[in-house]
MIBAPA-706073 format. One record per residue (C-alpha): residue number from 1; x, y, z. Coordinates in nm, 4 decimals, m for minus. Layout:
<pt NUM <X Y Z>>
...
//
This chain:
<pt 1 <6.1046 3.3981 17.3001>>
<pt 2 <5.7414 3.4566 17.4000>>
<pt 3 <5.5128 3.2129 17.6054>>
<pt 4 <5.3723 3.0133 17.3226>>
<pt 5 <5.7100 2.9425 17.1949>>
<pt 6 <5.8401 2.8564 17.5297>>
<pt 7 <5.5776 2.6066 17.6114>>
<pt 8 <5.6109 2.4582 17.2439>>
<pt 9 <5.9618 2.4090 17.3098>>
<pt 10 <5.9107 2.2448 17.6654>>
<pt 11 <5.6595 2.0098 17.4873>>
<pt 12 <5.8990 1.9257 17.1889>>
<pt 13 <6.2261 1.8822 17.4123>>
<pt 14 <6.1057 1.7663 17.7449>>
<pt 15 <5.7725 1.5877 17.7102>>
<pt 16 <5.8312 1.4366 17.3619>>
<pt 17 <6.1810 1.4416 17.3719>>
<pt 18 <6.2451 1.2662 17.7215>>
<pt 19 <5.9265 1.0451 17.6917>>
<pt 20 <6.0696 0.9304 17.3409>>
<pt 21 <6.4451 0.8992 17.4994>>
<pt 22 <6.3429 0.6624 17.7617>>
<pt 23 <6.1711 0.4214 17.5495>>
<pt 24 <6.4339 0.4257 17.2822>>
<pt 25 <6.7021 0.3863 17.5315>>
<pt 26 <6.5105 0.0762 17.7009>>
<pt 27 <6.4757 m0.0702 17.3392>>
<pt 28 <6.8440 m0.0299 17.2454>>
<pt 29 <7.0377 m0.0939 17.5556>>
<pt 30 <7.1953 m0.4330 17.6038>>
<pt 31 <7.1890 m0.5481 17.9730>>
<pt 32 <7.5719 m0.6065 17.9794>>
<pt 33 <7.6472 m0.2655 17.8849>>
<pt 34 <7.4503 m0.0877 18.1790>>
<pt 35 <7.6468 0.0380 18.4551>>
<pt 36 <7.3737 0.1937 18.6462>>
<pt 37 <7.1832 m0.0380 18.8793>>
<pt 38 <6.8411 0.1742 18.8368>>
<pt 39 <6.8843 0.1482 18.4803>>
<pt 40 <6.9459 m0.2172 18.4797>>
<pt 41 <6.6278 m0.3011 18.6921>>
<pt 42 <6.4260 m0.0684 18.4620>>
<pt 43 <6.5674 m0.2663 18.1659>>
<pt 44 <6.4884 m0.6024 18.3002>>
<pt 45 <6.1308 m0.4769 18.3713>>
<pt 46 <6.0926 m0.3441 18.0157>>
<pt 47 <6.2269 m0.6659 17.8733>>
<pt 48 <5.9781 m0.8829 18.0740>>
<pt 49 <5.6705 m0.6910 17.9192>>
<pt 50 <5.4747 m0.7913 17.6125>>
<pt 51 <5.4232 m0.5282 17.3470>>
<pt 52 <5.0830 m0.4214 17.4900>>
<pt 53 <5.2513 m0.3605 17.8187>>
<pt 54 <5.5245 m0.1790 17.6775>>
<pt 55 <5.2800 0.0577 17.5247>>
<pt 56 <5.1282 0.1024 17.8612>>
<pt 57 <5.4674 0.1809 18.0165>>
<pt 58 <5.5296 0.4509 17.7418>>
<pt 59 <5.2000 0.6198 17.8310>>
<pt 60 <5.2893 0.6095 18.1844>>
<pt 61 <5.6209 0.7849 18.1093>>
<pt 62 <5.4468 1.0318 17.9210>>
<pt 63 <5.1860 1.1019 18.1669>>
<pt 64 <5.4618 1.1305 18.4500>>
<pt 65 <5.6440 1.3787 18.2270>>
<pt 66 <5.3450 1.5880 18.1490>>
<pt 67 <5.2308 1.5911 18.5127>>
<pt 68 <5.5933 1.6975 18.6082>>
<pt 69 <5.5842 1.9902 18.3567>>
<pt 70 <5.2441 2.1250 18.4897>>
<pt 71 <5.3745 2.1180 18.8220>>
<pt 72 <5.6650 2.3188 18.7498>>
<pt 73 <5.4209 2.5484 18.5417>>
<pt 74 <5.1960 2.6069 18.7942>>
<pt 75 <5.4725 2.7346 19.0366>>
<pt 76 <5.5975 2.9494 18.7623>>
<pt 77 <5.2537 3.0842 18.7095>>
<pt 78 <5.2161 3.1547 19.0692>>
<pt 79 <4.8904 2.9375 19.0721>>
<pt 80 <5.0510 2.7487 19.3542>>
<pt 81 <5.3608 2.8105 19.5901>>
<pt 82 <5.6406 2.6259 19.7768>>
<pt 83 <5.5779 2.6003 20.1487>>
<pt 84 <5.9024 2.8336 20.2042>>
<pt 85 <5.8454 3.0579 19.8939>>
<pt 86 <5.8558 3.4344 19.9526>>
<pt 87 <5.7232 3.6574 19.6540>>
<pt 88 <5.6237 3.5543 19.3197>>
<pt 89 <5.7804 3.4150 19.0308>>
<pt 90 <5.8654 3.6139 18.7087>>
<pt 91 <5.9973 3.4185 18.4151>>
<pt 92 <6.1385 3.6625 18.1450>>
<pt 93 <6.2512 3.6515 17.8167>>
<pt 94 <6.4034 3.9289 17.6258>>
<pt 95 <6.2887 4.1631 17.9206>>
<pt 96 <5.9189 4.0446 17.8899>>
<pt 97 <5.7315 3.8443 18.1393>>
<pt 98 <5.6275 3.5216 17.9870>>
<pt 99 <5.4908 3.3460 18.2775>>
<pt 100 <5.1291 3.3744 18.4146>>
<pt 101 <4.9506 3.1591 18.1554>>
<pt 102 <5.2121 2.8754 18.0845>>
<pt 103 <4.9964 2.5810 18.2420>>
<pt 104 <4.6770 2.6958 18.0300>>
<pt 105 <4.8946 2.7077 17.7259>>
<pt 106 <5.0335 2.3801 17.8077>>
<pt 107 <4.7136 2.2142 17.8239>>
<pt 108 <4.5898 2.3954 17.5044>>
<pt 109 <4.8962 2.2969 17.3184>>
<pt 110 <4.8723 1.9364 17.4373>>
<pt 111 <4.4970 1.9062 17.3110>>
<pt 112 <4.5841 2.0514 16.9613>>
<pt 113 <4.8680 1.7918 16.9183>>
//
């Protein structure tokens, strides 16, 4: 897998997939089936929103997901580092280094879509 395919897969499975998962789950869950107290709180909040607010929540979830992925990519690209990090990251696929431009590719691919 090359860097472009890797980024495209992250966009599909993590950014779009997880954002949709959260909203779809909130739409479909019945409060009585929810065992997790955090999900119950979020479901109650979701149910209290009007349609416009639900769209804003959807945008917020997408923004959080994109920002989380971009933060991870900045670490993998060695743009920023952890406080206790020693050395640089190398992300390999089939023996080829694919990190270094992941963050730039993410922004490019998101602008295209």
